[in-house]
C-alpha positions in Angstrom: 48.6 73.4 -31.0 50.9 70.3 -30.4 53.2 70.5 -33.8 54.7 67.4 -35.1 58.3 67.3 -36.3 59.1 64.5 -38.9 62.3 62.7 -39.2 62.0 62.2 -42.8 65.3 62.4 -44.5 65.6 65.7 -46.4 67.2 63.6 -49.4 64.4 61.6 -49.6 61.7 64.4 -49.4 63.7 66.2 -52.3 63.0 62.9 -54.5 59.4 62.7 -53.7 59.2 66.6 -54.4 60.4 66.0 -57.9 57.5 66.6 -60.5 56.8 64.3 -63.0 54.5 66.0 -65.8 53.7 62.9 -67.3 51.9 61.5 -64.6 49.8 64.7 -64.2 48.9 64.7 -67.9 48.2 61.0 -68.0 45.8 61.7 -65.1 43.9 64.5 -66.7 43.6 62.6 -70.1 42.3 59.5 -68.4 39.6 61.7 -66.5 38.6 63.1 -69.6 38.6 59.7 -71.4 36.6 58.2 -68.6 34.0 61.0 -69.0 33.8 60.5 -72.6 33.3 56.8 -72.5 30.5 56.6 -70.0 28.6 59.2 -72.0 28.8 57.2 -75.1 28.0 54.1 -73.4 25.2 55.6 -71.4 23.8 57.4 -74.8 23.9 54.3 -77.0 22.4 51.7 -74.6 20.1 54.1 -73.0 18.2 53.0 -69.4 17.4 54.8 -66.0 20.3 52.6 -64.3 23.0 53.1 -66.7 22.2 56.8 -66.6 22.8 57.2 -63.1 25.9 55.0 -63.1 27.0 57.3 -65.7 26.2 60.8 -63.6 28.0 59.0 -60.5 31.2 58.3 -62.7 31.4 61.3 -64.4 30.6 63.2 -60.8 33.7 61.2 -59.5 35.9 62.7 -62.9 34.9 66.0 -62.0 35.9 65.4 -58.5 39.2 64.3 -59.6 39.5 67.4 -62.2 38.9 69.3 -58.9 41.8 67.5 -57.4 44.1 68.2 -60.1 43.2 72.2 -59.7 44.2 71.5 -56.1 48.0 70.5 -57.6 48.0 73.3 -59.8 47.4 75.6 -56.5 50.2 74.1 -55.0 52.4 74.6 -58.3 52.5 70.6 -58.5 51.1 70.7 -61.8 53.6 71.5 -64.3 57.4 72.4 -63.8 56.6 75.6 -65.9 54.5 77.3 -63.8 53.0 80.0 -66.3 51.6 77.1 -68.6 50.5 74.8 -65.8 48.0 77.7 -64.8 47.0 77.9 -68.2 46.6 74.2 -69.0 44.7 73.5 -65.5 42.3 76.4 -66.3 41.5 75.3 -69.8 41.2 71.4 -68.8 40.4 71.1 -65.3 39.1 74.7 -63.5 37.2 76.1 -66.1 35.1 73.3 -66.8 34.0 73.0 -63.3 33.3 76.8 -63.0 36.3 77.5 -60.9 39.7 79.2 -61.2 43.4 77.9 -60.5 44.1 81.7 -59.1 41.0 82.1 -57.1 41.4 78.7 -55.5 45.3 78.9 -55.0 44.4 82.2 -52.8 41.9 80.6 -50.9 43.5 77.1 -50.4 47.0 78.7 -49.6 45.4 80.6 -46.8 43.7 77.4 -45.8 47.0 75.6 -45.4 48.7 78.7 -43.5 45.9 79.0 -41.2 44.5 75.5 -40.9 41.5 75.3 -38.6 41.7 78.9 -37.3 39.3 81.9 -37.6 41.9 83.0 -40.3 41.1 79.8 -42.4 38.8 80.8 -45.2 37.5 76.8 -45.3 37.0 76.9 -41.6 35.4 80.1 -41.4 32.4 79.0 -43.7 32.0 75.9 -42.4 32.7 75.8 -38.7 29.6 76.0 -36.6 27.2 75.3 -39.6 24.7 72.5 -39.2 26.3 70.4 -41.7 29.4 70.8 -40.5 28.6 70.1 -36.6 29.5 66.6 -35.4 28.4 64.1 -34.0 25.0 63.8 -36.1 22.2 61.4 -35.5 22.2 59.5 -38.7 18.4 60.6 -39.7 20.0 64.0 -39.8 23.3 63.1 -41.8 20.9 61.0 -44.2 18.8 64.4 -45.0 22.0 66.2 -45.6 23.3 64.2 -47.9 19.7 63.8 -49.7 19.7 67.6 -50.1 22.7 67.2 -52.4 21.1 64.6 -54.3 18.2 67.0 -55.1 20.7 69.7 -55.7 19.2 72.0 -53.0 22.3 71.6 -50.8 24.4 71.9 -54.0 23.1 75.3 -55.0 23.4 76.5 -51.6 27.2 75.5 -51.5 27.9 76.7 -54.9 26.3 80.1 -54.1 28.9 80.2 -51.1 32.3 78.7 -53.0 32.2 80.5 -56.4 32.0 84.1 -55.3 34.8 83.1 -52.9 36.9 81.9 -55.7 36.4 84.4 -58.0 37.7 87.0 -55.6 41.5 86.6 -57.2 42.5 89.6 -58.9 42.3 88.7 -62.6 43.5 90.9 -65.5 41.0 92.1 -68.0 42.7 90.0 -70.3 42.1 87.1 -68.2 38.2 87.6 -67.6 37.8 88.1 -71.5 39.6 85.0 -72.3 37.3 82.7 -69.5 34.1 84.6 -71.1 35.2 83.8 -74.6 35.9 80.1 -73.3 32.3 80.0 -72.1 30.8 81.3 -75.0 32.7 79.2 -77.5 31.4 76.2 -75.8 27.8 77.6 -75.7 28.1 77.9 -79.5 29.3 74.5 -80.1 26.8 73.2 -78.0 23.9 74.8 -80.3 25.9 74.1 -83.4 26.0 70.5 -82.6 22.7 70.2 -81.3 23.7 68.8 -78.2 22.2 70.8 -75.1 20.1 68.1 -74.1 23.4 65.8 -73.6 25.2 68.8 -72.0 22.3 69.0 -69.5 21.9 65.4 -68.9 25.8 64.5 -68.2 27.0 67.7 -67.3 24.7 70.0 -65.5 23.1 67.1 -63.5 26.2 65.9 -62.2 27.7 68.8 -61.2 25.0 70.1 -59.1 24.1 66.7 -57.5 26.7 64.1 -56.9 29.9 65.9 -57.7 29.2 68.5 -54.8 28.4 65.3 -52.6 31.2 63.5 -53.1 33.1 66.9 -52.4 30.9 67.7 -49.2 31.7 63.9 -47.8 35.8 64.6 -48.6 35.4 68.1 -46.9 33.9 66.5 -43.7 36.3 63.6 -43.5 39.3 66.0 -43.9 38.9 68.2 -41.1 35.4 67.2 -39.1 34.0 64.6 -37.2 35.9 63.3 -33.8 39.2 65.6 -34.6 41.6 66.5 -31.9 42.2 70.1 -32.8 45.1 70.7 -30.6 47.2 68.3 -32.1 48.5 68.6 -35.4 48.3 65.1 -36.2 44.8 65.1 -34.7 43.0 68.0 -36.6 43.5 66.7 -40.4 42.3 63.1 -41.1 43.8 60.6 -43.7 41.1 57.8 -45.0 42.3 54.6 -46.3 39.4 54.4 -48.8 38.2 51.2 -50.3 38.8 50.5 -53.9 34.9 51.7 -54.9 35.5 54.8 -52.9 38.7 56.1 -54.7 36.2 56.7 -57.7 34.2 58.8 -55.9 35.7 59.9 -52.5 39.4 59.9 -53.1 40.7 60.5 -56.6 44.4 60.9 -57.3 45.3 60.2 -53.9 43.6 63.2 -52.2 42.9 60.8 -49.2 46.7 61.3 -47.8 45.6 64.5 -46.7 47.3 64.5 -43.2 50.6 63.9 -45.1 49.6 66.6 -47.6 49.1 69.0 -45.0 52.5 68.2 -43.6 54.2 68.3 -46.8 52.3 70.3 -49.3 55.2 70.3 -51.7 54.7 66.5 -52.8 52.4 65.6 -55.7 49.7 63.4 -55.6 51.4 60.5 -57.3 54.3 60.3 -54.6 51.7 60.6 -51.3 51.7 57.0 -51.2 55.7 56.7 -50.7 55.5 59.8 -48.1 52.8 58.1 -46.2 54.8 54.8 -46.1 57.9 57.0 -44.8 55.8 58.7 -42.2 54.4 55.4 -40.8 58.0 54.1 -40.3 58.0 56.9 -37.5 56.9 55.9 -34.1 55.1 58.9 -33.1 53.5 59.4 -36.5 52.2 55.9 -36.5 50.9 56.2 -32.9 49.1 59.4 -33.0 48.2 60.1 -36.8 44.2 60.2 -37.5 44.1 57.4 -40.1 40.7 56.0 -40.6 39.6 53.1 -42.7 36.9 53.8 -45.2 34.9 56.7 -45.9 31.6 54.6 -45.7 32.7 52.9 -42.4 35.3 54.5 -40.2 34.5 58.1 -41.0 30.9 57.6 -40.9 31.3 55.9 -37.4 33.1 58.8 -36.4 30.7 61.6 -37.3 27.5 59.4 -36.1 28.6 59.4 -32.5 31.5 60.5 -30.1 34.6 58.0 -30.5 38.0 57.3 -29.2 41.2 55.9 -31.2 42.9 53.5 -29.0 45.1 52.5 -32.3 45.4 54.4 -35.5 42.3 53.6 -37.7 40.7 51.7 -34.8 37.6 53.1 -33.6 35.9 52.3 -30.2 32.5 53.7 -29.4 32.3 55.5 -26.2 
C-alpha cells in the first residue's frame, strides 16, 4: 500500500490531541436530552408520523452514543482512563448492548490491520453481498429495507455482539453489567413503562440504528475505493446538514483523517481536516465525497472515477 506521510507541524498535532472533557460530557448529555425530548413530545402529541420521526431521531442518537463509545475505545473520552471506561460503559456502551473494552479490542485491531485479512471488521464484511459494490439500485434498496423490517438488523447483531463480548472481562465486571440490566428491567416493571421502552428503544435499536450504522460502515471503506493507496482506502464524507443527525454524529464522517491520526478527539477533527487540506498531496488524492445520499450513493451504484476530490464522473 502507498503510505501517506503528512506534513502537519508536530506542535499543531499536540494541540489538536488535547482532551476537552467538557466537550465530551456536553455531547453525551445533549444526546440523552434529545432522546428524552423526542420521547416526551411523541408520547404527548401522538400520531404515526411523529412516532416514526421520533424513532429516526432516537436511532440517530443511539448512533451518536456509539460514536462516543468509539472515542472511549481510543482513550479520547476523558483524561482519567479508568473513570472514562466506567462512565462510557454506563451511559453510551451498555445502553446499546456493547462494552467499551470489547469494542476497543475489535476496533484497535481494525486500525492496526485496516482492510486486510487481519482486520476483524474487514473479515466479516469482505465478500458479503451487502458489502460488494457496485450494486444495482434495486438490490441496495432491498438491503436497506431489510434493516427497516429488522431482518438484516438481527443478522448483523448476531455477528457483532458476540464479537464485542469476546474481550477478557473480570467476574466483577460481568456481575456489574448483569446488575445494570436487571436494575433497568426492574425499574421498567415498577414504573410500568415497558410499552414505551419497546416503542422508543427496542424498535429504533432493531431498525434505523443498524441502518444508519450500515450506511456509515459502507461509506467508510467500501464502494469505489483504492485499497492500494492509504488516501484512497478510507473515505471522508462531507455530509449535508440533515445527514449529520443520522449518519455522521460527532464528526465521525472525518474517517480518513481519523485513520491517519486516531489520537485526535472528535471535536478537533474539522480542524485536523482543514490542516490536512493545506497539503497538496492530501488535497489531490484524499478520498473525500460530498453527501451520503448523493456522492456515496453514486459511488456504490456504479463504477466511478474521481478527477478531483469529491467530484464523481461516471465511467
